[in-house]
N, C-alpha and C positions, 0 to 999 in steps of 0.2 A: 685584473686578469681573469678571464673566464675559466671555470673549472674544466679539467680535461675531459675529453670524450672517452667512452669505453663501449665495448660490445657486450650485449646481454641477450640471452635467449629466454623467451617467455614460456613458462611451464603451464600456467593456468590463470584464470580470472578470479578476482577476489570480490567480496562484498564491499561495495564502495565504487566498483567499476574498473579499478586499475588492473592491469596485468601484473603478474609476479614472476620475477626471475631472481637469479643469484649471481653475485660478483664478489670475489675475494672475501668469501665468508659472510657477506651481508645480503639480506633480502633487498631486492630492488623493486619498487613500485613504479609502473609506467602507465600513465593514462593513454587511452586510445590505442593500446596495443592488443594483439590477439595471440591466443595460444599457438605456439609453433613459430612465431615471428623471431627472426634474428635481426637485432637492431643495433644501430649506433646511437647512443643516448648521451645526454649531458646531465649531470647531477644539478638539481635545483634546491635540494635540502638534504643534509647529511646528519644522521643521528648515530648513536652508538651501535645500534643493531640493524638499522635499515637506511636506505637511500631512496629519495624520491627523485625521479629523473624524467626528462622529456625527450621525445624522439627527435633526433637530428636527421636520421635517414633510415629507411627500411632496407636492410641488406638483402634479406630474403623473407617474403611474406609467409605467414603460416597458412595452412590449408583452409582455415575457416574465414579468411578475410573476404569481404565483399565491399562493393562501392556504396557509400552512404547516399541516400536519396535526397537529403535536405541540404540546401546551400548554407544553412546556419550551423551545421554540425561542426563540433569542436570549438565553436564560439559560444553558442547558446548552451546553457547548462542543463537543458531539459533531458537530453539523451546522452548516454555514454557508450552504447554498443551498436550503433547503426553500421559500423564497419565490420561487423561479425554476422555471418549467416544465421538465420533464425534458429535452425535446429541446434546449432552449437550454443546459442544463447540459452536455450531451454536446458540443454545438457549441463552447462556451466552452473545454472541456478540450482539444479538438482544436486550437483556435486558440492556446492557451497553449503546447502542445507544439510546434506548427509554428513559431510565432514564435521560440521559444527555439532550436530546432535550426537554423532558417534563419539566425539571427543568429550562432550560434557555428560552424556548419558549412555554409558556402554551397553545398557540393556536394549538400546534401539538397534543394535547390530542385527538382531533377528527380525526386524520389522521392515517390510518393503517401504521405501521412500520414493515416491514418484513426483513428477512435476508436470501438471497438465498444460499443454501448449494452447495458446490463444489461436482460434481459427483465422483471425485477421491480424497479422503483425503490424499493419499500419491502418489508420482510419478507424481506430477503436475507441478513442477517448471522447467521452461525452460531457466532461466537465473540466475546468481548468481555472487556475488562479493567475491572472495577468498582472504584470507590473506596469504602472503608468507613471511617466515622469514628464514634467515640463522642461523643455529644452530648446536650444537654438541650433539650426534654423527652424526646426519643427519639433513638436512634442513627440514622444516615443511611447510605444506600447509593445511589450514582449516579455521575455523571461530573463532572469538573472544569468549573466555570463558564468562560465565555468569558474568555480572557486572565487567568486567576486560578487559584490553588491551593485555593480554597474549593470544596466539593463541593455540587452541586445534587442534592437528593434526588429520585430518579426511580423510579416504581413500574413503568412499562412503557416500552418503546422501540419506535417504529414501524419502525425499521430491523431489529429482531430477527426471526428466524423465530419461529413460534409455540412451538416447543420451547425455544428460548433464553429467551423471555419466561416460560415455566413455570419454568425454572431460576432466573431472576431473582426470581420471586415466592417460590420456596422459600427462596432465600438471604435475601431481605428479611425473611421471617417469623423466621428464626433470628437475624438481626442485631437486629431489634426486641426479640426475647425476651431478648437479652443475651449470646448466644453470641459468644465472642471470635474474631475473625478477623484475619488480617494486614490492613494498610491497602489492599493491592491484592489482588484476587481474580480469577483468570482463570476464565471459564466457556466451555464448549465443548459444542456440540450436534450431533447427527446426526439429520437429518430422516428418513433412510432407516430407522434403527433406532428412532426415536421415543425416544431417550434423551439424556441430557446428563451431563456430568461436570465436575469441578473441586472446589474447596474445599467448596462447598456440598453436594456429593454425598457426599463421603467424610470430610471433616475433615482430609484430608491435602493436602500441597502439590501433588501430581501428579494424584491421582485415577486412576480406571481408564481403560484405553484404549477408545476407540470407533472405529468403522470409517467412513472416508470413501471415496467412490468418485470416480475421475476417469478417464474413458475406459474402457479394458479392465481397469484395475487398481484394487485396493483397498489402502487405507493405514490402518494402526493409528496413532492419534493420541491424545495426552493433552493436557490443558490446559497442561502445562508445556513442550510442544514446539510450535514455530511451524508453522502450516499456514494457508493463505489463508482469510480470513474469509467469502468469498462463494463458496459451493459452486456456484452457477449459472454463475459465470464461470471457476472454477478449471479445469474440463475444457477450455474454450476456450483458456485460457492454456497448458495443457500441450500441446495440439494445435498451437498456433502455434510453440512452442519446438521440438517434434518436427519440424514441417515446415521449420524453419530449418536443420536439420542435414543435409538432403538434399544430397548431393554433397560432403560434408565428409570423406569417407574412411570407413574401417571399422575402424581400429586402436584407439588409446587415446582415450577421451574423459574429460575432467576435469569434474566437477560440483562447483563451489565454492559454499560456503554452501548445502549440499545439503539441509538440513533433514531431513525424514523420508523423502526420496527421491521427491518428486513428479516431478522430471525424470529422476532417476537410472534408475528402472526402465524407462521407455520407451526411454531411450538404450541400455540393455543389450540391447534387441532389435535394435539397429542397429549396435552396435560390439562388437569382440571383447572389450574390457575397459573397464570404467568405474570410475574412482576417485571416490568421493563424500566430499568433505572438509567436515566440520561441526564447529564448536568446542563446541556445546552437547552434553554427554554424553547427555541424555535423547533428543534428536533423533537423534543418531548411533546410539544403541541401537535406536531404532525403525526407522531406515533399514535396519539389518542384518536386523531381523525382517521388514520389508516386502519386502526383496529375496529372502529365503528363501521367504516366502509366495508370491511371484510365480514361484518356480521358477528364479530367475536366479542362476547360480553364477559369473558373470563380473563381479560387483560387489565392489569392495573399499571398505567403509565405513571411513573414517579419522577419528577424533576428534582434531582438531588445529586450532590457529589457522591460518587460510588463508595469511597471509603467511609464517608460520614453515614451513609445509609447502612453499610455493613456493621458499623459501630453503634447503631441506634438501638439495637435490641428489639426491633419491631418485626423481625422475621419469624413468622409462625404460620404453619409448622415448618420444620427444617426442610430445605429443598432436596428433591431427588436429583436435580440437575442444575448446574450453573454453566451458562454460556457467557463468554466475555470476548469482546472485540475492541480492545483499547486502541488509542492512537499510537503513533510510532514510538512514543516514549515508554510504552508498555503499561501494564496495570500497576506495577510497583510491588515491592516486597510486602508492605503492610496489607494491601488488598489481598494478596495471595495467602497471607497468614490467616486473615479473617475468613476467606473461602474455605481453607483447610479446617478451621474450627467448626464450620457448618456441617461438615462431613457428608457432602452430597455423594450419591453413588457414582456420578459421572461429572467430569469437568471437560468442557469443550472450549479450547482457547484458539481464537482466530487472531493471527498476528500479521502485521505488515513489516516487521523488523525482526529477523531471526536472532539478533544479538540480545535484544530486550526480552524476546520470547525465552531464550535459554536462561537468562537471569531469573525470570519469574517462575519458570518450571522447576528450577532447582529448589524452590521453597517447598514444593510438595512431592517431588520425585528426585531420587528414589526414596522410598520409605512408605509414606501413607498412600501414595498413588503410583500406579505403573502406567507408563506410556504404552498404549496398544494400537494406536493408529496415527500415522502422519501422512499428510498429503499437501503438496505444494501446488499453487496455481500461478501461472504467469499472467497476472493482471496487467502488467506494465511492460510489454515488449519494447525493445530498443533501449531499455534502461536496466540497471542492476536490481531493481526492486521486484519483489514478488510477495505473494500472500501464502501463509501456511495455516493449515488446520491441524490441531493436535487434540486427540482424545485421551483423557486419563481416567482410569477406572480405579475405584477404591480397592485397597489391598495390595501389598507389595508382592 
């Protein structure tokens, strides 16, 4: 017997993408809902304090609803918010960030929290990880389906730049022809050079390097090394981080989880020495190449685990500044404790997950450091993801 249906009104969007409503004292999470929706839903999971439900019928759409542009939307797991107008997406992300920080860090009530919109809500993505599977009657390439490890076959993606869609088309032809690939294939495109790279281009795991530009600097990047997926917003991200370092001194700066040097190279123009710590060998190698290409001889790229480096006792003198841009899992409590022990004047934390950001910030604030700047960037329109930059200054 199917669970009974019930009506629910959606109050807001949550991190994770679902809309949130309430019914009979319980929170109700509904995917692909929009604020202001009045819905008939059916429960698919019921816990003590919340219910997960799916839409049976939209009784009355909320004012922010819009028509999704992608035929795979709601099947492909790549997007969650194509059914919501872009201005409302940005407002929802700002609200999510603000509510989280205000709850965990009351001192942020006096700090303006903004969310920078992307100038191009579609056609912005210049890198992607594709899923490849052998199947009958033909092999498939695409993205994981919503809440599943099954692959939705996708021939084009409206989030991709035109060059990245060309790369996907070329890869798709080879997959269908029977060329064997790993189950995950990274694609990377450069609009500036009208080229793309990755397994589809070379048949190798890394592919050739292409050039990305952010501000005054150029960066060699391969599909095997992390670089931001939204070229339109990457320059803004780098500029925000650079502006956060003003007044932090001019001695040693640590760039942790440095990648190919997006923040490292601008820092080298402001500090006498920059140590760029990155655990991925390919990214660290490219950081060295990019540093030399920029004419910076005061950068020390170190290929090492960040925590092991911080525990090594090799940091001298103590840094004036620490910049960190960890993966979605965050830096971790031990890394934050070690950073606190170094007593830098300024910490700049770049995060792609506000929940792990809050966990990590709680190690140093309130107390030793105060949060004095927060800025969000919508690097990922049509999804619930966003980037956050937080500056912390020594002294409570």
